[in-house]
C-alpha positions in Angstrom: 0.1 0.0 -0.1 1.2 3.4 -0.8 2.0 5.7 2.2 -0.3 8.5 0.8 -3.3 5.9 1.0 -2.9 5.3 4.6 -3.1 9.1 5.2 -6.5 10.3 5.7 -5.8 13.2 8.2 -2.6 14.9 9.6 -2.8 12.6 12.6 -2.1 9.8 10.2 0.8 11.6 8.8 2.6 12.3 12.0 2.4 8.3 13.1 5.2 7.9 10.3 9.0 8.1 10.8 10.4 11.4 9.4 12.4 9.3 7.2 9.4 8.2 5.2 8.4 11.6 4.5 10.4 11.9 1.2 8.2 9.1 -0.2 5.0 10.6 0.9 6.0 14.0 -0.8 6.7 12.1 -3.9 3.3 10.3 -3.8 1.4 13.5 -3.2 3.2 15.4 -5.8 2.3 12.4 -8.3 -1.1 12.4 -7.1 -1.6 16.0 -7.6 -0.1 15.8 -11.1 -2.2 13.0 -12.4 -5.5 14.1 -10.8 -4.9 17.8 -12.3 -4.4 16.4 -15.7 -8.0 15.4 -15.9 -9.8 17.9 -13.4 -8.0 21.2 -14.1 -6.8 23.6 -11.3 -4.0 25.4 -10.2 -0.9 23.0 -10.7 2.4 24.8 -10.5 1.5 26.5 -7.1 0.7 23.4 -5.5 3.6 21.2 -6.7 5.9 23.8 -5.4 5.2 23.4 -1.7 4.4 19.8 -1.4 7.5 19.6 1.2 6.4 22.6 3.0 2.9 21.1 3.2 4.1 17.7 4.5 6.4 19.3 7.1 3.8 21.7 8.4 1.1 19.0 9.1 3.8 16.8 10.5 5.1 19.2 13.0 2.0 21.3 13.9 -1.1 19.8 15.5 -3.4 20.8 13.1 -6.3 21.8 13.2 -5.8 22.9 16.8 -2.6 24.9 15.2 -3.8 27.1 12.7 -2.1 27.3 9.2 -3.1 30.5 7.2 -2.3 30.1 3.4 -2.0 33.2 1.3 -4.2 33.3 -1.8 -4.6 29.6 -1.6 -3.3 28.5 -5.2 -0.9 26.2 -3.7 -3.3 24.4 -1.1 -4.2 21.4 -2.9 -1.4 19.2 -1.1 -3.2 20.7 2.1 -6.6 19.7 1.0 -5.5 16.0 0.3 -3.8 15.4 3.6 -6.9 16.9 5.4 -9.7 14.5 4.6 -10.5 15.3 1.1 -8.3 13.0 -0.9 -11.3 10.7 -2.0 -13.2 13.8 -3.1 -10.5 15.8 -4.4 -11.4 14.9 -8.1 -14.7 17.2 -7.5 -12.3 20.1 -7.0 -13.7 23.4 -8.6 -16.7 21.3 -9.9 -20.4 22.3 -9.2 -21.0 20.7 -5.8 -17.7 19.5 -5.5 -14.7 20.8 -3.3 -14.2 24.7 -3.4 -11.5 26.1 -5.4 -9.7 27.6 -2.6 -9.6 27.0 1.1 -12.6 27.7 3.1 -13.7 27.3 6.7 -17.1 26.5 5.5 -15.5 23.2 4.0 -13.0 22.0 6.6 -11.9 22.7 10.1 -8.4 22.6 8.7 -8.9 25.7 6.4 -8.5 28.7 9.0 -10.0 31.3 6.7 -11.1 32.2 3.2 -8.2 33.1 0.8 -8.4 33.8 -2.8 -6.9 37.2 -2.8 -3.0 37.7 -2.1 -1.2 39.2 0.8 -3.7 38.9 3.6 -2.2 35.9 5.6 0.0 37.9 8.0 -2.8 40.2 8.9 -5.1 37.4 9.7 -2.6 35.0 11.3 -1.5 37.8 13.6 -5.3 38.5 14.8 -5.3 34.7 15.3 -2.1 34.8 17.3 -2.9 37.7 19.5 -6.3 36.3 20.4 -4.8 33.1 21.2 -2.7 34.9 23.6 -5.4 37.0 24.9 -7.7 33.8 25.7 -4.5 32.0 27.3 -4.8 29.3 24.9 -1.9 27.0 23.7 -1.7 27.2 19.9 0.7 27.8 17.3 -0.3 30.1 14.2 1.6 30.0 10.9 1.3 32.3 7.9 2.5 30.8 4.5 3.2 33.8 2.2 4.8 33.9 -1.3 7.5 36.4 -2.3 4.6 37.5 -5.0 2.3 38.3 -2.3 4.9 40.1 -0.2 4.5 42.8 -3.0 1.3 43.8 -1.6 1.0 46.9 0.9 -1.4 44.8 3.3 1.5 42.2 3.8 3.6 45.1 5.1 1.2 46.5 7.0 0.7 43.2 9.0 4.6 43.0 9.4 4.7 46.3 10.8 2.0 45.4 13.4 3.5 42.0 14.2 6.7 43.8 15.1 5.0 45.8 17.7 2.3 43.5 19.1 3.0 40.8 21.3 2.5 37.3 19.5 4.2 34.1 18.7 3.3 33.9 15.1 5.7 32.1 12.6 5.7 33.4 9.1 6.9 31.1 6.4 8.1 33.3 3.3 7.8 30.7 0.5 10.1 32.5 -2.1 10.0 31.1 -5.8 10.6 34.3 -7.8 6.9 34.0 -8.8 3.4 35.1 -8.3 1.4 34.1 -11.6 4.0 35.8 -13.6 7.7 36.5 -12.4 7.7 38.5 -9.4 8.8 42.3 -9.9 10.2 45.2 -7.9 12.5 45.8 -5.1 11.4 43.0 -2.6 12.0 40.1 -5.3 15.5 41.6 -5.8 16.2 42.0 -2.0 14.9 38.3 -1.4 17.4 37.1 -4.1 20.3 38.8 -2.2 19.2 37.2 0.9 19.3 33.7 -0.4 22.5 34.3 -2.3 24.4 36.0 0.5 26.8 33.0 1.7 28.5 35.4 4.2 25.2 36.4 5.8 23.6 32.7 5.6 26.7 31.1 7.2 26.9 33.8 10.2 23.0 33.8 10.7 22.9 29.9 10.8 26.0 29.8 13.2 24.6 32.5 15.6 21.2 30.9 15.5 22.5 27.4 16.4 24.8 28.5 19.2 22.2 30.7 20.7 19.6 27.7 20.6 22.1 25.4 22.1 22.9 27.8 24.9 19.0 28.2 25.5 19.5 32.1 24.9 16.6 32.1 22.2 14.0 31.1 25.1 15.5 33.5 27.7 13.2 36.4 28.7 16.0 38.6 27.2 15.5 37.4 23.7 14.8 41.1 22.5 18.0 42.6 23.9 20.0 39.4 22.7 18.1 39.3 19.3 18.9 43.1 18.8 22.4 42.7 19.8 22.9 39.6 17.4 21.4 41.5 14.5 23.7 44.5 15.1 26.9 42.5 15.0 25.7 40.6 11.8 25.0 44.0 10.1 28.3 45.2 11.2 30.1 42.1 9.6 28.0 41.7 6.4 27.3 45.4 5.9 23.7 44.9 5.1 21.0 44.9 7.6 18.1 42.3 7.3 14.6 44.4 7.1 12.6 41.7 8.8 15.4 41.8 11.7 15.2 45.1 11.5 11.7 44.8 12.6 12.6 42.5 15.4 11.2 39.8 13.6 13.4 36.7 14.0 14.8 35.5 10.7 15.8 32.1 9.8 16.8 31.0 6.2 16.8 30.7 3.5 16.7 27.1 3.3 15.8 24.4 1.0 12.1 24.3 0.5 12.3 20.7 -1.0 14.2 19.0 1.8 11.2 17.8 3.8 13.5 16.1 6.5 15.6 19.4 7.2 12.2 21.4 7.0 10.8 19.3 9.8 14.0 19.7 12.0 14.0 23.4 11.3 10.1 23.9 12.3 10.7 21.7 15.4 13.4 23.7 16.6 11.8 27.2 16.0 8.0 26.4 16.6 8.2 27.1 20.4 10.3 30.2 20.3 8.6 33.4 21.6 7.7 36.3 19.5 7.2 36.8 15.9 9.6 34.7 13.4 10.1 34.2 10.0 11.5 31.2 8.2 12.5 31.9 4.5 12.5 29.0 2.2 13.5 28.9 -1.4 11.3 26.7 -3.5 10.7 26.0 -7.5 7.2 26.5 -8.8 6.0 23.4 -10.6 8.7 21.3 -8.7 8.8 17.4 -9.9 6.9 18.1 -13.4 9.7 19.3 -15.9 7.1 21.4 -18.1 5.9 23.4 -15.2 9.5 24.0 -13.9 10.3 25.3 -17.3 7.2 27.7 -17.8 5.4 28.1 -14.3 3.5 30.8 -15.9 1.7 28.6 -18.5 1.3 25.8 -16.1 -0.2 27.9 -13.3 -3.6 26.6 -14.3 -3.0 24.7 -17.8 -6.3 23.0 -18.2 -6.3 19.2 -19.2 -2.9 17.7 -20.1 -1.1 14.4 -20.6 0.8 13.7 -17.1 3.3 11.6 -19.2 4.2 13.8 -22.0 3.3 17.2 -20.6 1.1 17.9 -23.9 -1.8 20.2 -23.1 -5.0 18.9 -24.3 -7.2 21.6 -26.3 -10.7 20.7 -27.1 -11.0 19.7 -30.9 -13.0 22.1 -33.3 -13.2 22.4 -36.9 -14.6 25.9 -36.5 -12.4 29.0 -35.9 -13.1 30.1 -32.3 -13.8 33.9 -31.2 -10.7 35.6 -29.4 -10.6 35.9 -25.5 -11.6 39.1 -24.5 -8.4 40.1 -22.8 -6.5 39.1 -26.1 -8.6 41.7 -27.8 -7.8 44.3 -25.0 -3.9 43.5 -25.6 -3.9 43.6 -29.1 -6.0 46.8 -29.0 -4.1 48.6 -26.6 -0.9 47.9 -28.6 -2.5 49.2 -31.7 -3.6 52.3 -30.0 -0.1 52.8 -28.2 1.6 52.8 -31.5 -0.2 55.8 -32.7 -0.6 57.6 -29.5 2.3 58.2 -27.4 0.6 59.3 -24.4 -1.0 55.7 -23.8 0.8 53.4 -21.3 -0.2 50.1 -19.7 -0.5 49.1 -15.9 -1.3 45.9 -14.4 -1.0 44.7 -10.7 0.9 41.3 -11.4 -1.2 40.1 -14.4 0.5 41.0 -17.7 -0.2 37.4 -19.0 -3.6 37.1 -17.2 -5.0 40.2 -18.7 -2.9 40.1 -21.9 -1.0 43.4 -21.3 2.1 41.1 -22.1 1.3 41.4 -25.8 2.2 45.4 -25.3 4.8 44.6 -22.7 7.0 42.5 -25.4 6.9 45.1 -27.9 6.8 48.3 -25.6 8.4 47.3 -22.4 9.3 50.8 -21.3 5.6 51.7 -21.7 4.2 48.7 -19.7 4.3 48.6 -15.8 3.8 45.3 -13.7 3.6 46.9 -10.4 3.3 43.8 -8.4 0.3 42.5 -6.3 -0.7 46.1 -5.4 -3.8 47.0 -6.8 -4.3 50.4 -5.0 -0.9 51.4 -5.9 -1.6 50.5 -9.4 -4.4 53.0 -9.5 -2.8 55.7 -7.5 0.4 55.2 -9.8 -1.8 55.6 -13.0 -3.3 58.7 -11.4 0.1 60.1 -10.9 0.9 59.5 -14.8 -2.5 61.0 -15.8 -1.6 64.2 -14.0 1.4 64.7 -16.2 -0.4 64.1 -19.2 -0.3 60.3 -20.0 -3.2 58.1 -20.6 -2.8 55.1 -18.5 -4.8 51.9 -19.2 -5.1 50.4 -15.8 -6.0 46.9 -16.2 -7.4 44.8 -13.1 -9.4 41.7 -12.6 -12.8 42.9 -11.4 -12.9 41.2 -7.9 -9.5 42.4 -7.2 -10.5 46.1 -8.1 -12.5 46.1 -4.7 -9.0 46.5 -3.1 -8.6 49.8 -4.7 -11.9 51.5 -4.2 -10.7 54.3 -2.1 -7.8 55.0 -4.4 -10.5 55.2 -7.3 -12.3 57.7 -5.4 -9.5 59.7 -3.5 -6.7 59.6 -6.0 -8.6 59.6 -9.4 -12.3 60.8 -9.2 -12.1 63.6 -7.0 -9.2 65.2 -9.3 -11.2 64.2 -12.6 -8.2 62.3 -13.8 -7.9 60.4 -17.4 -7.4 57.0 -15.9 -8.9 54.1 -18.0 -9.7 51.4 -15.6 -10.1 48.0 -17.6 -11.9 45.5 -15.3 -11.1 42.1 -16.5 -13.1 38.9 -15.3 -16.2 40.9 -14.8 -19.3 39.1 -14.0 -19.5 35.2 -13.3 -15.9 33.8 -13.8 -16.9 30.1 -13.6 -14.6 27.4 -11.4 -12.6 30.2 -9.4 -15.9 30.8 -7.4 -17.0 33.8 -5.1 -13.6 35.2 -4.4 -13.1 35.8 -8.0 -16.5 36.7 -9.4 -16.6 40.0 -10.6 -20.0 40.6 -9.1 -19.8 44.1 -7.5 -18.1 46.5 -9.8 -21.0 47.9 -11.3 -22.7 48.6 -8.1 -19.8 50.0 -6.1 -18.7 52.3 -8.9 -21.7 53.7 -9.8 -22.3 56.3 -7.1 -19.0 57.8 -7.8 -19.3 61.1 -9.3 -17.6 61.7 -12.7 -17.1 58.2 -13.5 -17.9 57.1 -17.2 -18.8 53.2 -16.7 -19.1 51.2 -19.8 -19.3 47.4 -20.9 -18.9 46.2 -24.4 -21.3 43.5 -26.0 -18.9 42.0 -28.1 -15.2 42.6 -29.1 -15.8 45.3 -31.7 -17.6 47.3 -29.1 -14.4 46.8 -26.8 -12.4 48.1 -29.3 -14.3 51.0 -30.0 -14.8 51.6 -26.3 -11.1 51.6 -25.6 -10.6 53.9 -28.5 -13.2 56.3 -27.3 -11.8 56.1 -23.7 -8.5 57.1 -24.8 -9.8 60.0 -26.7 -12.0 61.5 -23.8 -11.1 64.8 -22.8 -10.8 64.0 -19.1 -12.2 62.3 -16.2 -11.9 58.4 -15.3 -13.4 55.8 -17.9 -14.0 52.3 -16.7 -14.7 49.4 -19.1 -15.6 46.2 -17.7 -15.7 42.8 -19.8 -15.8 39.1 -18.9 -13.4 36.1 -18.9 -13.4 34.1 -21.8 -14.2 34.3 -25.4 -16.3 36.8 -27.1 -18.8 35.8 -30.0 -17.0 37.1 -33.1 -14.3 35.6 -35.1 -14.3 38.6 -37.4 -13.5 41.2 -34.7 -11.0 43.3 -36.2 -12.7 46.8 -36.7 -11.7 50.4 -37.5 -11.0 52.4 -34.3 -13.7 54.9 -33.7 -15.2 56.6 -31.1 -18.6 56.1 -29.8 -20.7 58.7 -28.3 -20.5 58.7 -24.5 -23.6 58.1 -22.7 -25.3 56.4 -25.6 -26.7 52.9 -26.2 -28.1 51.0 -29.0 -31.5 49.9 -30.2 -30.8 46.4 -31.4 -34.4 45.5 -32.1 -37.4 47.2 -32.4 -40.8 45.9 -30.7 -44.4 46.6 -30.8 -45.3 44.4 -27.8 -45.3 45.4 -24.3 -41.9 44.4 -23.3 -38.5 45.7 -23.7 -35.4 44.1 -22.9 -32.3 46.5 -21.5 -28.9 44.8 -21.0 -25.3 45.8 -20.6 -22.6 43.9 -21.5 -22.0 40.4 -23.3 -25.0 39.0 -21.2 -26.9 40.9 -24.0 -26.0 38.2 -26.7 -28.1 35.7 -24.6 -30.8 37.9 -24.6 -30.6 38.4 -28.2 -30.7 34.4 -28.8 -33.7 33.9 -26.3 -35.7 36.9 -28.0 -34.9 35.4 -31.5 -36.0 31.9 -30.4 -39.0 32.9 -28.8 -40.3 34.7 -32.0 -41.9 37.3 -29.7 -42.2 40.9 -30.6 -39.8 42.2 -27.9 -37.7 45.0 -28.2 -33.9 45.0 -27.0 -31.5 47.8 -26.3 -27.9 47.6 -25.6 -27.2 50.3 -22.9 -23.6 50.2 -23.3 -23.1 52.6 -20.5 -24.2 52.5 -17.0 -23.0 56.0 -16.5 -24.2 58.3 -17.9 -27.4 56.5 -18.9 -28.8 57.1 -22.1 -31.9 59.2 -21.1 -33.0 59.0 -24.7 -33.4 55.3 -24.6 -35.1 55.4 -21.3 -37.6 57.9 -22.3 -38.6 56.0 -25.4 -38.8 52.7 -23.3 -40.7 54.5 -20.3 -43.3 56.1 -23.0 -43.7 53.1 -25.1 -43.6 49.9 -23.1 -45.3 48.5 -19.6 -43.0 46.0 -19.1 -39.1 46.5 -18.6 -36.5 43.5 -18.0 -33.1 44.6 -17.2 -30.2 42.0 -17.5 -26.6 42.3 -16.2 -23.7 40.2 -15.1 -23.3 41.8 -11.8 -25.0 42.0 -8.4 -28.9 42.8 -8.8 -28.4 45.2 -5.7 -27.5 48.5 -7.2 -26.4 47.9 -11.0 -28.2 48.6 -13.9 -31.7 47.5 -12.9 -31.5 49.8 -9.8 -30.3 52.6 -12.0 -33.3 52.1 -14.4 -35.8 51.8 -11.4 -34.5 55.3 -10.0 -34.7 56.9 -13.4 -38.1 55.8 -14.0 -39.3 56.9 -10.5 -37.8 60.2 -10.9 -39.4 60.8 -14.2 -42.7 59.9 -13.6 -42.9 56.4 -15.3 -44.4 53.3 -13.9 -43.6 50.2 -15.9 -43.1 47.0 -14.4 -39.3 46.4 -14.1 -38.1 43.0 -13.7 -34.4 42.8 -12.8 -32.1 39.8 -13.7 -28.7 39.9 -12.2 -26.6 38.1 -9.6 -28.5 37.3 -6.2 -28.0 39.1 -3.2 -25.7 36.0 -2.1 -22.2 34.8 -2.9 -22.5 32.6 -6.0 -20.3 29.4 -5.5 -18.1 27.6 -8.2 -18.9 25.8 -11.4 -18.9 26.3 -14.9 -20.3 29.6 -16.1 -23.2 27.8 -18.0 -24.0 25.7 -14.8 -24.0 29.1 -12.7 -26.0 31.2 -15.1 -28.8 28.4 -15.2 -28.6 28.6 -11.2 -28.9 32.3 -10.9 -31.8 32.6 -13.6 -29.8 34.4 -16.4 -29.3 31.6 -19.0 -31.2 31.8 -22.4 -34.1 29.5 -21.1 -34.6 31.7 -17.9 -34.6 34.9 -20.1 -37.3 33.1 -22.6 -39.5 32.2 -19.8 -40.1 35.6 -18.8 -40.9 36.8 -22.3 
């Protein structure tokens, strides 16, 4: 029997001898590879932390002890070792295991984690609460070097340095987020794990103090500061973490599970905040993923033996992905307009800004996992006459809300916010659905908010946004492919605040849509054969008042459809406008319900929330 088959929970793992752990790691890595070959998910991240995952559950008494995973891309090994191996094949499927750790799914999942950089803050809160309640519990935060580029991580570090706690931070350094890590933090960590003089002195000092029992002494703070000062003098550098009085250990080989266990056992009971810096390889153990971790972050189906990615066979040309239309179009515009620059928080491949980055590296900026900074950085460039296209996933833009208001909108700065992954994104679930942008952006004065129905409309809206005289301009579009194979069209402006009448109607019903969901509405109208009018509003703000007046006068029944929260979006705006102007039609709103929508394929989810073609037809 394989060792992995004997492990249902971490308690089973802890009954093994430490010498057996390398075999467990190999079996766990093979299991992840073969499962994800047929049931796609986040591959490279989870392969990179197999040894760390095994070591953590071997040393710490989970779930009594808490492990806080940052983002959760890397938590598949954790799921398999914590009672979910037999159900792991359902991961990311409707009704199956959740795509990211969730306390609703398992007591071993300490918190919801789908967005980066929050682990240190959450773990610090847990550690402080443990101390306040007098409980005996270890708390560990696992954060990658990519997530360390986020401001929240530094806020947590700063607070951890001054708040009494015994938290352990594991810094998993693989020089990657999804794309390669960028910025000064990555360069700093590289220097740390390549400084042989520093590492030798640090290891020798730590081992000596440990054997002398000095590290557990009440005078630890003074001893640690003195030790840091000596090391700084000898190496002519100061470790920033030790400068914050956070004990630093490492860098260590993150793929040597036996040594990781020894190190964790040695430091786990030390008092005060501490950091273990490990160096890992994203995609470890699967050569294609090691060679190109970005492609193998979430590769879809593949052959586990050859590494060949399996793509659906089709005889027909496929429409492009909306993100690729964005990437091709911004490059086309930037060649003609030197004011245009591209900005993204750590997602050049995910949003296809990499297309412009390859040809114009000096005009594209990957700022790391720092959405708020991306917006404010864009504001600074706009102030000096540039036209920044700041591309952020819709759900991640939630982190930049104050920056949009305070740094862009109040000053009427010409920043173009392109919100990718708007609406239901599918298998990534509630942490990634772009459900709220229409509702939370609509109240902000001075914003123009638009959503294209197809790829040509996206190109026109991008060009319109670039040519706008001033003020922030928001364009939101979904994940995945559009509907047009012949999508290239001349770049021309559309009148801001004007929609389109797609189909006239002499019945009593008009459908108002915004964004690509309008294509489903058009199919429903065509198949029904009913005399229903259809308007593509195109803009949420400003609303097309000519269309609303026409609809208010002519139709007694209005159906609004939007791929966003039903509370506060297009439907709410139409209701408000009708009430303010004395119209009293029946208004039926379709949108995402007032709850968090779980994971599944987009087709499954649209049916569940009542926005698929059949649901629309049933209302006509």
